[in-house]
N, C-alpha and C positions, 0 to 999 in steps of 0.2 A: 561426127561420132567421138573424135579423139579427146573431144572435152570432157566426156564421159572418165576420162581416165586421171586417176591421181595416186602418189608415191603411198606407200602406204607401208609400215616393217612387219616382217612375220617373226613369231618365236616357236621356232622348234626344238622339241628335244633330242638328245643323244639317239633316241631309238629311231624317231620317227626321220633324223637328216639322212643314218644310214640307208632306210627305206629310201628318202628320195633319191641319195644318191643312186642307188642299185636301177630306180627307174627311170634316169636321168641316162646312166650310162645305157643300158639298154634300147631304150629308143631311141638314142641319136647314132648305135653302131647300127642299128637292126632294121629302121624306118624306111631306107631305099630298096628293101627283101620286101617291104610290102606292096612294090610296084607286079612283082613276078600273083601277088594274089589278085591286085585289083589296077586295071589302068586308070583307075579312077582315083587312086590311092584310097580306097573306103578300108580304114583295120578295124572290121569286125564283120560277122557272118550274115546273112543274107534272110528274106523270108520269101516264103516258095506261095503262091498263088496261083490256082491251076488254069484260071482264066486270062494271065496276066505274063505271068514267067514261065521260061523255058528251064528245068530242072538242070542241065547240060552249058548253061550260060551263065558261070557266075555271078560277074559283073551286072548283069540285068538282076538278079537276085537280091544281090546287095545294094541297088540300088532301089530295091522296091523294101529293103527295110528302111532304106531313109525317106522314102515315100510311108512308109507306115506311120512312123515316128512323127514327120512334120504334120500329118491328116490329123495325129489325134492333140496337136495342138490347139485346132481351130482360128488360125491365125485367118483373118482375112486376107484380101493383093493388098490394101492399103499398108502406109509407112509402116515400121513397127521396128523393133529390138528381136531379136534372135541371139543368146547367146549358148554357147556350146563348152559346157565344162568337161576337158579332157577331150579336146579338137583332136587331139592328131595330126594329119594333114590336112586340115579341114576340109576331106570329102563330103560330110554332112552341110557343110557351109554354102559348098558351092554348089551342092546339089540345090539347096534352098533358095540361094540367090536368081537361080537359072529360072526357075519356077515361078519366083516371086520375086521381081524386078524392085520392086519399090519397099522391099528388106533391107535392112542393115542387119550388121550379123559382127561378133564378137567371137572369137575363140581363145581358150588359155590353154597352156600346156609346161609341161617344164623342160621341155627339150628346145635346145638352143638350133638343131637339125632343123626339126617341124617350125619351130616359129619361122627360122628364114626360109626355107624351102615354100611351106605354106602360103608365105606370104607375096610369095615370086606368083606361085601358082592364082592367088587371089588378086595379083595385081592391077586389073584390069576391072574389080568388084569391089563393090561397097562392103568390105569385111579387113578385118585384120582378124590377127592371130599375135595373141601377148604369151610372154612368158611369168607366167604365175600360176598358184598353185591353186586348186580350186575349192578348196577349204578354206581359204581365207584371200580372198580376191578382191583390187581394187576399185572394182565397179559399186557407184552408188546404190543406194538402197532404191528398192521400188521402181528398177530402169527399164526391164526388161520385160517387154510384151508373152517373150518367152522359153524355156529352157530345157535345155537338152542332154544327157549324158549317156553317150552308148559305147557302151565296155568300157568304159574308165572309172568309175566310181569302185570298182573294184582292188584297183589297184590301192585307194587306201581303207578296202576292207567293208566298203558300203558303210563307213561311219557316220553317225549320225550329224556331224562336224559337216559334211557335203551337204547333206539334207539341210541344214541350217544355213548355210550360203547360198543355197538354191532359193532359198524363201526368201532371204534378205532381199537377195537381189530382182526378185520378180515382182512387177507392180499388182497390184490387187484384182482378184479374178484370172490372172497371168497362168498358165500351166507348166509346171515342170512334168517332162516323159520320161522315162530310164527304157533302155532295153539292156540285158545283161541275165549273165548267168547265174545262176542261187542254190544254196544249198534249201533244202526240201526240211529236215532236220537238223539237229546240233551236229557237229563234227562228231564230238564223244560217242556219237547215236550212228555212225556209219560203220556198215562191215567192213572186213578186213580190205576188199578189193577196191570199193570206194576211197579207202582212207586213202590207200596208196595213190590212185589216181588224181584224188584232193590233193593232195601232198606234193606228188610231182609237179601237178599245173601251177600248183601256186610258185612252185620256186623255179622253175622254167621260164613263168611269164610275169617274173616281179610284180608275184600279187600277196596280198597283206593276208587276204583271207577273203571267203566269198558270203557273204550275209546269208543269215537265214528268211528267206522270202516272207513268214508270220512276223519274226523281229522287225524285220524294215518294216511292212507295214505298219507297226504297232509304232513306230518310231516316226515314220510319216506324220501319223494322228496327231503327235506328243510335240512334235516341230509347230503345228500349226495349220496342216496340209488339209484341204476337203476332198471329197468326192473321189475318193482313192480305188481305184480300179486296177488290178493284178491280172494280168491275162497270161495265162501259161500258153506259149506259143511255140516249144519246145518241136511240134511235128512240123509248126511250116518252117524251121531251121533245121532241121534233120536235112534235108537237099543239101545246103551250102557247108554242113558240117562234112558231109560223107564226099565232098571235093579234096577233104585235108591230106588223105594219102596220096592222091593221085597228083596232088599240088607240091609235096614234100619229095617226090620223087622226081618230078619236072622241074624245078628249082635244083637238088641237088648234080642231076646230069648236066643242065644246063652249065651248073658251074666248075662240075668237071669236065664238061666239053674245053671251055675256053681258060682252061689251064690256073684256076682261081681254088684260094684254100677256103675254104668257110670258116667266116670268123667267128670267137665264140657266143659272139651273140645271137649270129646267126642260128647256130647248134642250138641255142636255150629255144629260140623262136621254133624251130620248128619240132624240139621235144615237145613242148607246151603246147603247140597246134595237136600232137598224137594224143596225147594225155588230155585234152578237149574231148577229142575223137572218144577217146574211151569212157571221159566220165557221163558225155550223151548217154552211154548206152545202160548205166545203173540208173534209169528215169525216176525211180523211189526215192533217190536220192538228192537229184539235179535236177534243175529245171531251167528252161530259159524264158525267162517275161517279159512282156512290155507292161512296166508300171505307167500310169498317168493319173495327174492330181492337181487340183484346184487353190491357189491361195487365197 
């Protein structure tokens, strides 16, 4: 699998470089906090299914989201390559490799901490995490059988460059699946309450912006993707979002009990989680979608 990797230079404007640094700092310092959210280091929200998940068991719902995303890739049990663009600690990769042992997996992230610790967790598996920008990776074209992006493209504002890179790295007829929050209207059309929650969310979670779901679908078509399906799963995600206030309180009490000071990045993470909950209440303005499409 390492034969797939070759060096490539990345050009960043000054503005993108500042954003790059903000995201790296945030995840280098705050990633370890996510173990309180998920013992599997799933750095995303969950998917509730009445027949398979318990709304009181967060990790069960988080892994169900992994399952739903992987199911939409339609990967068989034969050998293949899964690419995770913005993989965090590799939680989705590890889930996939456990369920489909013949798969190989490559993940990319900007965080040194996530690369080091994520690869440690992947040590006995056929997967690797690389420190790279998902908008411009060193992976060859037509390499991956499936590409996933779970709550990662939002960090670059759901920019079309991420869609182009996913398209480039996919094999013909391969699938891309995105799980993320999106705006249902333009930012300047949001009501004052929605706009305040949106700005706070982007600020505390180092998000450039959230894409407009209708514009995102148009841009995926423009890039060349076919069979695009955007499923609004907000109600499926809501039970895990409702865990946020309890997780925040539990995390703070745990830190105080151990006489530990909350890091600046941890405070940003906690505040961002609160505004994610607040944004979710504005269902006319925000939605959580599963987008699947084919090359």
